[in-house]
Steps between C-alpha positions, in 0.01 A plus 500: 500500500466649153219739405426567134292782356650518144227274372222328689549536879709218639639411842750216525671364812832348392630196683749218473221259403366732231294812465151539658238743390353717776275707272159573659211339324244774562512795263447762776800370693711499187403862434584587858841339475564665162422848634741445795765374251448812284612715793744271680624669816242768488186532707180449299191639669207283599278721277721441192501125558123487526460715188720259310334170597146633493484723197122504540248342727707531817347286776377662821771323699778557250755612760450183699531282188815683407653418839411135444669496158811662646517247783477219249774651285716538811454133584604407146825703549631271770824551690810462282336619176669842514172696467271652765189709498517763774234728644627856477283787614203539261590205278724208419843444348667201348864468597740278305801380701652219302210450261533624140276689261554462126426874441794589726730249321386639166568862607848408639601334174374790293702732717812294442428492127471877482826544691686265264348674199616843630849349541502386145481123573233414250521120532469508880216749477312280256553197722360684805197613302435148383518368857264772615242432229515126565311572825188585302236226469211694345266784596589621848251381767269362233142483606548721810534848359140627503554711815649849534838404652583194294386648170750782542771266622451273203519796260831609666640149474409483133672831436817380670491185287458700175783740593731204575413347160571831325835531675599143420410549132696830491803307618439227240504767225823641641646150490414465130224248553251686276399192298442294809255745655278575200248224571474598868453865409224420250312326783559786738376761250187295466456460876578869575378683187549850647839434662728713285821359643434157360417646157828697506693189586326296230577767241866488594502122495335492161739754353811324627357176357492660156122541512463871446151470353376317811653768723308769308178297513539460875517879532195555282292247694594665830425846367163395363407332829605804712310740274187283499489419875659805662518772232881544550814447300783259599751644748797700369755213528276279290464769238875558498554124456253498213690776319826310559357182354370693193847650450677168568704689754833308570461590871220241515757224455668596831398340824493839672196622306254290701620650831549854384181556295 
């Protein structure tokens, strides 16, 4: 069985005759499963589960209804699926024994990428990052993140995604692929207008693509946005990069600048 949270929730039973979806149809059961997946192997209290699936207007017999939903989920996780929901003290825990979760696969691949990067194997590191990012299918748990647990979990997942993208782009700059990443970085700067790391990477990519004016414009746009929205200046590494671009510092042509600055 394969569980997916890096996009809309999905549950797929793999078989010789093809894959079969076991995704619950009811939204409350989907939320319940998503909460258990967000804390795989950990006990989630009954109170936390009820808070998540009834953000307001909790019915008088909410606890009994919760037990019914859990029983139905258990029935869906039949023998041989590699996943079980266990009662444990004050709550419930989802155990995966043979089933897979895309978040775990993503994290493992990112870990491998960082190890290869630290060892200086840029091509292997980039390959691992690309495999990791291929697990993403859209906004994590789309349509289910209005409760306290899943909203935080989705925010954490998005942060892991952005950090992986930043790291992969850093490697691309070190590999001399500055022209190839310009378009992607333009989109990322638009999508994450206050994310200084993407602006720094775009400035470097512009400069190495013989677009010094665009690199300077990128800095000015970031600075204006930060001043207007937050009343702050860009971080010190961005300011140092700006001065280097103004001076056409030869060090900017070296792949080490992106990692060291």
